[in-house]
Backbone as a printed PyTorch tensor [residue, N CA C, xyz], in Angstrom:
tensor([[[ -72.4080,   98.0050,  -97.8500],
         [ -73.4890,   97.5130,  -97.0270],
         [ -72.9700,   97.0850,  -95.6550]],

        [[ -71.8460,   96.3900,  -95.6430],
         [ -71.2810,   95.9130,  -94.3860],
         [ -70.9380,   97.0960,  -93.4790]],

        [[ -70.2920,   98.0960,  -94.0420],
         [ -69.9220,   99.2750,  -93.2480],
         [ -71.1650,   99.9660,  -92.6860]],

        [[ -72.2060,  100.0290,  -93.4760],
         [ -73.4570,  100.6510,  -93.0270],
         [ -74.0300,   99.8840,  -91.8390]],

        [[ -74.0690,   98.5600,  -91.9280],
         [ -74.5970,   97.7310,  -90.8390],
         [ -73.7210,   97.8770,  -89.5950]],

        [[ -72.4090,   97.8540,  -89.7940],
         [ -71.4870,   98.0010,  -88.6590],
         [ -71.7200,   99.3190,  -87.9390]],

        [[ -71.8930,  100.3840,  -88.7070],
         [ -72.1170,  101.7020,  -88.1120],
         [ -73.4560,  101.7350,  -87.3800]],

        [[ -74.5030,  101.2310,  -88.0120],
         [ -75.8290,  101.2530,  -87.4060],
         [ -75.8920,  100.4220,  -86.1240]],

        [[ -75.1400,   99.3220,  -86.0860],
         [ -75.1710,   98.4260,  -84.9220],
         [ -74.0550,   98.7130,  -83.9270]],

        [[ -73.1730,   99.6410,  -84.2680],
         [ -72.1020,  100.0250,  -83.3610],
         [ -71.0740,   98.9400,  -83.1180]],

        [[ -70.7250,   98.2030,  -84.1780],
         [ -69.7100,   97.1550,  -84.0600],
         [ -68.5870,   97.4140,  -85.0590]],

        [[ -67.4260,   96.8490,  -84.7790],
         [ -66.2720,   97.0130,  -85.6560],
         [ -66.3130,   96.0190,  -86.8030]],

        [[ -66.8040,   94.7990,  -86.5310],
         [ -66.8670,   93.7410,  -87.5410],
         [ -68.1580,   92.9570,  -87.3050]],

        [[ -69.0440,   92.9130,  -88.2860],
         [ -70.3340,   92.2580,  -88.0910],
         [ -70.2000,   90.7750,  -87.7500]],

        [[ -69.0880,   90.1670,  -88.1390],
         [ -68.9110,   88.7340,  -87.9040],
         [ -68.5620,   88.3950,  -86.4630]],

        [[ -68.1370,   89.3610,  -85.6920],
         [ -67.7570,   89.1180,  -84.2980],
         [ -68.4880,   90.0830,  -83.3650]],

        [[ -69.7670,   90.2580,  -83.5990],
         [ -70.5710,   91.1570,  -82.7700],
         [ -70.7460,   90.5640,  -81.3720]],

        [[ -70.9100,   91.4210,  -80.3660],
         [ -71.1160,   90.9300,  -78.9970],
         [ -72.3860,   90.0840,  -78.8910]],

        [[ -72.4390,   89.2400,  -77.8750],
         [ -73.5650,   88.3240,  -77.6960],
         [ -74.9130,   89.0200,  -77.5580]],

        [[ -74.9280,   90.2520,  -77.0730],
         [ -76.1950,   90.9650,  -76.8940],
         [ -76.6010,   91.7700,  -78.1380]],

        [[ -75.8580,   91.6210,  -79.2050],
         [ -76.1320,   92.3450,  -80.4510],
         [ -77.1150,   91.5560,  -81.3160]],

        [[ -77.9310,   92.2560,  -82.1090],
         [ -78.8210,   91.5490,  -83.0450],
         [ -78.0380,   90.8050,  -84.1320]],

        [[ -76.7320,   91.0340,  -84.2040],
         [ -75.8890,   90.3730,  -85.2000],
         [ -75.2160,   89.1170,  -84.6510]],

        [[ -75.3400,   88.8710,  -83.3530],
         [ -74.6280,   87.7720,  -82.6890],
         [ -75.0820,   86.4070,  -83.1840]],

        [[ -74.2490,   85.4290,  -82.9460],
         [ -74.5370,   84.0200,  -83.2430],
         [ -74.8530,   83.7820,  -84.7250]],

        [[ -74.1450,   84.4660,  -85.6020],
         [ -74.3210,   84.2570,  -87.0360],
         [ -75.5220,   84.9690,  -87.6270]],

        [[ -76.2690,   85.7210,  -86.8150],
         [ -77.4350,   86.4410,  -87.3420],
         [ -77.0250,   87.5420,  -88.3090]],

        [[ -75.7410,   87.9120,  -88.2820],
         [ -75.2650,   88.9560,  -89.1880],
         [ -75.5030,   88.5530,  -90.6400]],

        [[ -75.4770,   87.2470,  -90.9320],
         [ -75.6880,   86.7920,  -92.3070],
         [ -77.0950,   87.1540,  -92.7840]],

        [[ -78.0790,   86.9420,  -91.9390],
         [ -79.4540,   87.2980,  -92.2900],
         [ -79.6460,   88.7900,  -92.4160]],

        [[ -79.0150,   89.5430,  -91.5250],
         [ -79.1170,   91.0050,  -91.5770],
         [ -78.4780,   91.5310,  -92.8580]],

        [[ -77.2940,   91.0060,  -93.1990],
         [ -76.6150,   91.4420,  -94.4260],
         [ -77.4320,   91.0770,  -95.6560]],

        [[ -77.9380,   89.8510,  -95.7140],
         [ -78.7270,   89.4200,  -96.8700],
         [ -79.9940,   90.2730,  -97.0210]],

        [[ -80.6770,   90.5380,  -95.9220],
         [ -81.8940,   91.3520,  -95.9730],
         [ -81.5880,   92.7810,  -96.4130]],

        [[ -80.4800,   93.3300,  -95.9400],
         [ -80.0880,   94.6880,  -96.3350],
         [ -79.7790,   94.7490,  -97.8260]],

        [[ -79.0820,   93.7480,  -98.3330],
         [ -78.7440,   93.7120,  -99.7560],
         [ -80.0000,   93.5620, -100.6040]],

        [[ -80.9180,   92.6930, -100.1820],
         [ -82.1620,   92.5180, -100.9430],
         [ -83.0130,   93.7880, -100.9250]],

        [[ -82.9820,   94.5150,  -99.8010],
         [ -83.7650,   95.7490,  -99.6860],
         [ -83.1640,   96.8920, -100.4980]],

        [[ -81.8350,   96.8940, -100.6200],
         [ -81.1290,   97.9550, -101.3440],
         [ -80.1100,   97.3320, -102.2990]],

        [[ -80.5760,   96.6160, -103.3260],
         [ -79.6150,   95.9700, -104.2290],
         [ -78.8120,   96.9950, -105.0250]],

        [[ -77.6400,   96.5750, -105.5140],
         [ -76.8510,   97.4940, -106.3380],
         [ -77.5950,   97.8190, -107.6310]],

        [[ -77.1930,   98.9030, -108.2490],
         [ -77.7840,   99.2920, -109.5240],
         [ -77.5980,   98.1660, -110.5490]],

        [[ -78.5330,   98.0220, -111.4770],
         [ -78.3680,   96.9930, -112.5120],
         [ -77.0550,   97.1720, -113.2600]],

        [[ -76.4780,   96.0680, -113.6410],
         [ -75.2100,   96.0880, -114.3610],
         [ -74.6340,   94.6960, -114.4360]],

        [[ -73.3930,   94.6100, -114.8080],
         [ -72.6990,   93.3400, -114.8680],
         [ -71.6420,   93.3350, -113.7810]],

        [[ -71.6730,   92.3070, -112.9480],
         [ -70.7590,   92.2240, -111.8190],
         [ -70.0630,   90.8730, -111.8040]],

        [[ -68.8950,   90.8300, -111.2210],
         [ -68.1530,   89.5800, -111.0460],
         [ -67.7310,   89.5010, -109.5910]],

        [[ -68.0400,   88.3810, -108.9600],
         [ -67.6320,   88.1520, -107.5710],
         [ -66.5080,   87.1340, -107.6060]],

        [[ -65.3090,   87.6100, -107.4490],
         [ -64.1480,   86.7330, -107.5190],
         [ -63.7270,   86.3160, -106.1290]],

        [[ -63.3280,   85.0850, -105.9870],
         [ -62.8550,   84.5960, -104.7020],
         [ -63.9490,   84.4230, -103.6750]],

        [[ -65.1610,   84.1250, -104.1180],
         [ -66.3030,   83.9850, -103.2240],
         [ -66.0690,   82.9040, -102.1730]],

        [[ -65.4330,   81.8220, -102.5510],
         [ -65.2450,   80.7010, -101.6250],
         [ -64.4620,   81.1060, -100.3810]],

        [[ -63.6230,   82.1160, -100.4760],
         [ -62.8080,   82.5200,  -99.3430],
         [ -63.3800,   83.6540,  -98.5200]],

        [[ -64.5420,   84.1540,  -98.8770],
         [ -65.0950,   85.3040,  -98.1820],
         [ -66.5380,   85.0440,  -97.7620]],

        [[ -66.7490,   84.9500,  -96.4570],
         [ -68.1190,   84.7670,  -95.9530],
         [ -69.0130,   85.9260,  -96.3670]],

        [[ -68.4800,   87.1310,  -96.3030],
         [ -69.2660,   88.3130,  -96.6470],
         [ -69.7090,   88.2780,  -98.1090]],

        [[ -68.7690,   87.9530,  -99.0020],
         [ -69.0980,   87.9190, -100.4240],
         [ -70.0710,   86.7790, -100.7280]],

        [[ -69.9120,   85.6400, -100.0690],
         [ -70.8070,   84.5100, -100.2860],
         [ -72.2440,   84.8800,  -99.9180]],

        [[ -72.4250,   85.5490,  -98.7950],
         [ -73.7570,   85.9900,  -98.3830],
         [ -74.3280,   86.9640,  -99.4130]],

        [[ -73.4940,   87.8840,  -99.8890],
         [ -73.9440,   88.8590, -100.8890],
         [ -74.3800,   88.1720, -102.1740]],

        [[ -73.5890,   87.2370, -102.6620],
         [ -73.9210,   86.5230, -103.9020],
         [ -75.2210,   85.7520, -103.7350]],

        [[ -75.3670,   85.0490, -102.6180],
         [ -76.5860,   84.2700, -102.3900],
         [ -77.8160,   85.1670, -102.2540]],

        [[ -77.6570,   86.3710, -101.7170],
         [ -78.7720,   87.3050, -101.5960],
         [ -79.1680,   87.8920, -102.9450]],

        [[ -78.1930,   88.1040, -103.8190],
         [ -78.4660,   88.7290, -105.1160],
         [ -78.9420,   87.7440, -106.1810]],

        [[ -78.5610,   86.4930, -106.0740],
         [ -78.9080,   85.5120, -107.1130],
         [ -80.4110,   85.4740, -107.4270]],

        [[ -81.3010,   85.4300, -106.4250],
         [ -82.7360,   85.3860, -106.7480],
         [ -83.2580,   86.6520, -107.4300]],

        [[ -82.5260,   87.7530, -107.3220],
         [ -82.9570,   89.0040, -107.9390],
         [ -82.5920,   89.0830, -109.4170]],

        [[ -81.7610,   88.1600, -109.8780],
         [ -81.3230,   88.1530, -111.2730],
         [ -82.3590,   87.4490, -112.1370]],

        [[ -82.5190,   87.9260, -113.3400],
         [ -83.4230,   87.2790, -114.2710],
         [ -82.8520,   85.9510, -114.7480]],

        [[ -83.7110,   85.1360, -115.3200],
         [ -83.2960,   83.8400, -115.8450],
         [ -82.1850,   84.0210, -116.8690]],

        [[ -81.1100,   83.2810, -116.6850],
         [ -79.9830,   83.3640, -117.6010],
         [ -79.0470,   84.5270, -117.3390]],

        [[ -79.3000,   85.2840, -116.2870],
         [ -78.4650,   86.4550, -115.9930],
         [ -77.5320,   86.2390, -114.8120]],

        [[ -77.5000,   85.0180, -114.3160],
         [ -76.6190,   84.7030, -113.1950],
         [ -75.7800,   83.4970, -113.5960]],

        [[ -74.4850,   83.6380, -113.5140],
         [ -73.5910,   82.5530, -113.8920],
         [ -72.7080,   82.2350, -112.6970]],

        [[ -72.6990,   80.9730, -112.3110],
         [ -71.8320,   80.5310, -111.2220],
         [ -70.8440,   79.5520, -111.8390]],

        [[ -69.5840,   79.8450, -111.7140],
         [ -68.5650,   78.9950, -112.3270],
         [ -67.5880,   78.4590, -111.3100]],

        [[ -66.8260,   77.5090, -111.7370],
         [ -65.7680,   76.9430, -110.9130],
         [ -64.5070,   76.8880, -111.7400]],

        [[ -63.3930,   76.8330, -111.0540],
         [ -62.1200,   76.7490, -111.7680],
         [ -61.7670,   75.3270, -112.0050]]])
């Protein structure tokens, strides 16, 4: 998803888009979340490891959580 957005917006990294980009000033988080909600991954079982260290993964997890059925989303800590 990130690569798709980067290509469509003509940027190398969505997190450091130029000020005149629709991704600037942290708006990339909303764009990424909306893209993920519009085109979620196929149903299955997934594990997001190391979420705390990755802004991209954190946005993805937060976008997908509401799409999961009750009892189908587990958030754990070490």
